[in-house]
N, C-alpha and C positions, 0 to 999 in steps of 0.2 A: 490622148496620146502626146507623146512626144519630138523632139525633129532630134532624130537618131543621129546626125550630123552632128550637133553644138553637146548631144548627148556624150559623144565619143570623144568630141575636142578640152571640152572642160577641165578630165581628169587628165588629159593630153599638157597639155596649160601645165597643172598646178607642179603632173610631176615635173618637165622642164624645170618650175619657178625651185625644186627642190633640191636636184641638178646645178646651180645655178650655186643654189645656198649651201651645197657642202661643201664647191669648192670655194667657197668667199668674196664669189659674184653677185650682181647686182642681176634682176634679170628685167629690164626696162620693156619690155613686148610695147609697142608701142600699136595698140589693139581696138577699136571703136565699141565705145561703154552702151550700150543698148537697153533698156530698157522699156518695156512690156505689158501694159498695165488690162484686164477687161478679155475679151473671149474676141474671137475673131463673124461675123455676124451676114449671111449670105445674102 
């Protein structure tokens, strides 16, 4: 089971990048980059 908010955010950011590309602009979003490896333990 994933994080629904993130699952919805990723396609939104992709659409924003596509829109900027279509008008010939770069999309410089300053977002944090986080990588999670492994599972959560109790």
